[in-house]
C-alpha positions in Angstrom: -8.2 -36.8 47.2 -5.8 -34.3 48.9 -2.5 -36.0 49.9 0.0 -34.4 52.2 3.5 -36.1 52.6 5.4 -35.0 55.7 9.1 -35.4 56.1 12.1 -33.7 57.6 15.5 -34.3 59.2 15.5 -37.1 61.8 14.3 -35.9 65.2 12.7 -32.8 63.8 9.2 -33.8 65.0 7.8 -34.6 61.5 5.5 -37.4 63.0 4.0 -34.9 65.4 3.4 -32.3 62.7 1.9 -35.0 60.4 -0.6 -36.0 63.2 -1.4 -32.4 64.0 -2.0 -31.6 60.3 -4.3 -34.6 60.0 -6.2 -33.5 63.2 -6.5 -29.9 61.8 -8.0 -31.3 58.6 -10.5 -33.5 60.5 -11.5 -30.6 62.7 -12.1 -28.6 59.5 -14.7 -31.2 58.3 -12.4 -33.3 56.1 -12.5 -37.1 56.4 -8.9 -37.7 57.1 -6.5 -40.7 57.2 -3.0 -40.5 58.6 -0.4 -43.2 57.6 2.9 -44.2 59.1 5.4 -47.0 58.7 7.5 -46.2 61.8 8.4 -49.4 63.6 8.6 -47.7 67.0 4.9 -46.7 66.6 5.6 -43.0 67.3 2.4 -42.1 65.6 0.4 -44.3 68.0 2.1 -42.6 71.0 1.4 -39.1 69.7 -2.2 -39.8 69.0 -2.7 -41.6 72.3 -4.2 -44.7 70.8 -2.7 -48.1 69.7 -2.4 -48.1 65.9 -2.3 -51.3 64.0 -2.3 -52.5 60.4 -6.0 -51.7 60.0 -7.5 -48.2 60.1 -8.2 -47.2 63.8 -10.6 -44.4 64.5 -8.9 -41.7 66.6 -11.9 -39.3 66.7 -14.8 -38.3 64.5 -13.5 -37.8 61.0 -9.9 -39.0 61.7 -8.4 -42.5 61.4 -4.9 -43.8 61.6 -3.0 -46.7 59.9 0.4 -48.0 60.9 1.5 -50.3 58.2 2.9 -53.8 59.0 5.9 -54.5 56.8 6.4 -57.9 58.4 3.1 -59.2 57.2 3.2 -57.8 53.7 6.8 -59.0 53.2 6.0 -62.5 54.4 2.9 -62.8 52.2 4.7 -61.6 49.1 7.7 -63.9 49.5 5.5 -66.9 50.2 3.4 -66.2 47.2 6.5 -65.9 45.0 7.8 -69.2 46.4 4.6 -70.9 45.5 4.7 -69.6 42.0 8.3 -70.6 41.5 7.9 -74.0 43.2 8.8 -76.1 40.2 11.9 -74.2 39.5 13.0 -74.4 43.2 12.4 -78.2 43.2 14.4 -78.5 40.0 17.3 -76.7 41.7 17.0 -78.7 44.8 16.3 -75.6 46.9 14.8 -75.9 50.3 11.4 -74.1 50.9 11.3 -71.3 53.4 8.9 -71.8 56.3 6.5 -69.0 57.3 7.9 -68.6 60.8 11.5 -68.1 59.7 10.9 -65.1 57.4 12.0 -61.7 58.6 11.6 -58.5 56.6 14.5 -57.2 54.6 15.7 -53.6 54.6 13.3 -51.6 52.5 10.2 -53.5 53.3 8.9 -50.7 55.4 9.1 -48.3 52.5 7.4 -50.7 50.2 4.6 -51.3 52.7 4.1 -47.6 53.1 3.8 -47.1 49.3 1.3 -49.9 49.1 -0.7 -48.4 51.9 -0.7 -45.1 50.1 -2.0 -46.8 46.9 -4.6 -48.6 49.0 -5.8 -45.4 50.5 -6.1 -43.8 47.1 -8.2 -46.8 45.9 -10.4 -46.7 49.0 -9.2 -49.9 50.6 -9.3 -48.3 54.1 -12.5 -46.4 53.5 -13.4 -43.1 51.7 -11.3 -40.1 52.7 -11.0 -36.5 51.6 -7.4 -36.1 52.9 -4.6 -38.5 53.5 -1.5 -37.4 55.5 1.6 -39.6 55.3 4.3 -39.6 57.9 7.4 -40.3 55.7 10.8 -41.4 56.9 13.5 -38.7 57.4 15.0 -37.0 54.3 16.8 -38.0 52.1 15.5 -41.5 52.8 12.0 -40.1 52.1 13.1 -38.8 48.7 14.4 -42.3 47.9 11.0 -43.7 48.8 9.1 -41.2 46.7 11.5 -41.9 43.7 11.1 -45.7 44.1 8.0 -46.2 41.8 9.6 -44.3 39.0 12.9 -46.1 39.3 11.4 -49.6 39.6 9.1 -49.0 36.5 12.2 -47.9 34.6 14.0 -51.1 35.6 11.0 -53.3 34.6 10.8 -51.6 31.2 14.6 -52.3 30.7 14.5 -55.9 31.9 11.1 -56.9 30.4 10.2 -54.5 27.6 6.5 -54.2 26.7 6.9 -55.8 23.3 8.4 -58.9 24.9 5.5 -59.1 27.4 3.0 -58.7 24.5 4.6 -61.8 22.8 4.0 -64.1 25.8 1.0 -65.7 24.1 3.5 -67.1 21.5 5.9 -68.6 24.0 4.3 -72.0 24.4 4.5 -72.5 20.6 8.0 -71.1 20.4 9.1 -73.4 23.2 7.9 -76.4 21.2 9.5 -75.3 18.0 12.8 -74.5 19.8 12.8 -77.7 21.9 13.7 -75.7 25.0 11.5 -74.3 27.7 10.8 -70.6 27.3 10.5 -68.2 30.3 7.4 -68.8 32.4 4.3 -66.8 31.5 3.8 -65.9 35.2 7.1 -63.9 35.1 5.6 -61.5 32.5 2.2 -61.4 34.2 3.9 -60.6 37.5 6.0 -57.8 35.8 2.8 -56.4 34.3 1.0 -56.5 37.6 3.9 -54.8 39.4 4.1 -52.2 36.7 0.4 -51.4 37.2 0.8 -51.2 41.0 3.8 -48.9 40.7 2.0 -46.7 38.2 -0.8 -46.3 40.6 1.5 -45.2 43.4 3.4 -42.9 41.1 0.1 -41.4 40.0 -0.7 -40.5 43.6 2.8 -39.0 44.2 2.7 -36.9 41.1 -1.0 -35.9 41.4 -1.7 -32.2 41.3 -3.4 -32.7 44.7 -0.3 -34.1 46.4 2.3 -31.9 48.2 5.3 -32.4 50.5 5.6 -30.6 53.8 9.2 -30.2 55.0 9.6 -29.9 58.8 12.8 -28.8 60.5 14.0 -27.1 63.7 15.6 -23.7 62.9 19.3 -24.1 63.5 22.5 -24.3 61.5 22.2 -28.0 61.0 18.5 -27.6 60.2 19.4 -25.0 57.6 21.8 -27.4 55.9 19.2 -30.2 55.8 16.5 -27.9 54.5 18.7 -26.6 51.6 19.5 -30.2 50.4 16.0 -31.4 51.0 14.5 -28.6 48.9 16.9 -29.3 46.1 16.0 -33.0 46.2 12.2 -32.2 46.1 12.7 -30.0 43.2 14.9 -32.6 41.5 11.9 -35.0 41.6 9.5 -32.2 40.5 7.4 -32.6 43.7 5.0 -29.9 44.8 5.8 -28.4 48.2 3.9 -26.7 51.1 5.5 -23.8 52.9 8.4 -24.8 55.1 7.4 -25.7 58.7 9.7 -24.4 61.5 9.1 -26.7 64.5 9.7 -26.5 68.3 10.1 -22.7 68.5 10.9 -21.3 71.9 9.2 -18.1 73.3 10.5 -14.8 71.9 12.0 -13.6 75.2 12.8 -16.6 77.5 14.1 -15.5 80.9 16.7 -18.2 81.2 20.0 -17.1 79.6 20.7 -20.5 78.1 17.3 -20.6 76.5 17.7 -17.0 75.3 20.8 -18.0 73.4 19.0 -20.9 71.8 16.0 -18.7 71.0 18.3 -16.1 69.3 19.8 -18.9 67.1 16.3 -20.0 66.1 15.3 -16.4 65.2 18.4 -16.0 63.1 17.7 -19.1 61.2 14.0 -18.2 60.8 15.0 -14.8 59.3 17.2 -16.5 56.8 14.5 -19.0 55.9 11.9 -16.4 55.3 14.3 -14.4 53.1 15.3 -17.5 51.1 12.0 -19.4 51.0 9.3 -16.9 51.6 6.5 -18.0 53.9 7.5 -20.2 56.9 4.8 -21.8 59.1 5.8 -21.6 62.8 5.0 -24.3 65.3 5.8 -23.5 69.0 7.4 -25.7 71.6 4.9 -26.9 74.2 7.6 -27.5 76.8 6.8 -31.2 76.6 6.3 -34.0 74.1 2.8 -33.6 72.6 0.4 -36.5 73.6 -3.2 -36.7 72.5 -5.4 -34.6 70.4 -5.6 -31.6 72.9 -1.8 -31.2 72.7 -1.8 -31.6 68.9 -4.5 -28.9 68.5 -2.5 -26.5 70.8 0.4 -26.6 68.3 -1.6 -24.7 65.7 -0.3 -26.7 62.8 -2.1 -25.8 59.5 -4.3 -28.3 57.7 -3.4 -29.1 54.1 -4.6 -26.2 51.9 -4.9 -26.1 48.1 -2.0 -27.6 46.4 0.3 -25.1 44.5 1.2 -25.5 40.9 4.2 -27.6 40.0 7.4 -26.0 39.0 7.8 -26.6 35.2 10.9 -27.8 33.5 10.5 -25.7 30.3 12.6 -26.1 27.1 13.1 -22.6 25.8 14.5 -21.5 22.5 17.6 -19.3 22.7 18.1 -16.1 21.0 18.6 -16.3 17.2 22.2 -16.9 16.4 23.1 -18.0 19.9 25.5 -20.7 20.6 22.8 -23.1 21.9 19.4 -22.8 20.2 17.7 -24.8 23.0 18.0 -24.5 26.8 16.3 -26.8 29.3 15.5 -25.1 32.6 15.5 -27.5 35.6 14.5 -25.7 38.8 16.9 -26.7 41.7 16.5 -24.2 44.5 19.1 -24.6 47.2 21.6 -26.5 44.9 25.2 -25.4 44.8 27.5 -25.7 41.9 30.0 -28.0 43.6 27.3 -30.7 44.4 25.9 -30.8 40.8 26.6 -33.6 38.3 25.2 -34.1 34.8 25.6 -37.1 32.4 23.9 -37.7 29.1 23.1 -41.4 28.6 21.2 -42.1 25.4 17.8 -40.4 25.5 18.1 -39.8 29.3 19.8 -37.3 31.5 21.3 -38.3 34.8 21.2 -35.3 37.2 23.0 -35.5 40.6 22.6 -33.1 43.5 24.9 -34.1 46.3 23.9 -37.7 47.4 20.6 -37.4 45.3 20.2 -38.6 41.7 17.5 -38.8 39.2 17.4 -40.2 35.7 15.0 -38.2 33.5 14.0 -38.8 29.9 14.8 -36.0 27.5 12.0 -34.2 25.8 11.5 -35.4 22.3 13.1 -32.4 20.6 16.2 -32.7 22.7 16.8 -36.3 21.9 18.1 -35.2 18.5 20.5 -32.8 20.1 23.8 -32.9 21.9 24.6 -31.3 25.2 26.6 -28.1 24.6 27.1 -27.2 28.3 25.3 -26.4 31.5 25.3 -23.8 34.3 23.5 -23.1 37.6 21.9 -19.7 37.7 19.2 -18.2 39.9 18.3 -21.6 41.4 18.0 -23.2 38.0 20.2 -25.8 36.2 20.2 -24.6 32.6 21.3 -27.3 30.1 22.2 -26.0 26.6 21.6 -28.2 23.6 22.6 -27.9 19.9 20.9 -30.0 17.1 22.9 -33.0 16.0 23.3 -32.8 12.2 23.1 -36.5 11.9 19.7 -36.7 13.5 18.1 -33.3 12.8 15.9 -33.0 9.8 17.6 -31.0 7.0 15.9 -28.0 5.5 15.8 -27.8 1.7 
């Protein structure tokens, strides 16, 4: 299944581009599903149809789903309340009623990730292409990083070896004379781990890419630079950058001519920095319906490019650092970078974005000797730790 994740700065028209890309895929013969978690139902307005929690057919070969975070949040919390009923009664806690529950911040993102997993598993039908209208960046990056982060938290809080011992807990409880943690806690953690792994598998799939949408302008350029660094930080495959709402080359109005010149300047810089840039013209109105979306000329998802590798290379013989870890971070600047070694993990920060990555096995027995940003790469130098490195006879 080909998956296209669409994001960009707020107000850049990413929902319109997502809908147009899905339409282009469907017109090309691909059975396509487009997903959104936008509370304002922008996707439904763009497509000209009311979009609900279930898949709604827009045209032949194209369906749309707008996730309903209210329902999934309510169902999950009520289910948790039922499972923990005895503990709540023991504490004297009042039960929550169905009609008083409102979704907490973050429920939209969780609902969107669940919908993505369901689409991959065929819950909404069988599709060749799934297009996802993500929130604005960097919020979208936080959403895409969520499965990896939550799985890490689960492993820290409930390690697999403790979960494997749950069969012994009733006997241990009788021997100790005190109640042991409920089995359902570990079963729930295992189920959540499986669901998160399924979502992470879709995000990291070789057939999944992220398409970044922005209007060419000074503010758009700043957003694109940080977004590209964040996507690289999370090792996500990317489509060519999409420049949206382009004005005609030679508008007669002087005010529009100045704005058009600003767009062309930004476009030239983007093409020099990022290579190919897909251009989407301004229709002079807000696109509505499939005819307007087709007129935009947005490209359908093509073959996914190869992921940028994070290779560990061996330095020159006799060099200060025998091993160098190359982490691609295009668009990053030295002043925004942060690097911390924590056990067998490396905490990498780019501006407001952060990722905790496990060290390759060989580097776990090394110490960090330094780091530098060169040619769009963070190069971290390592030297073997004598206390951990095998000694040669």
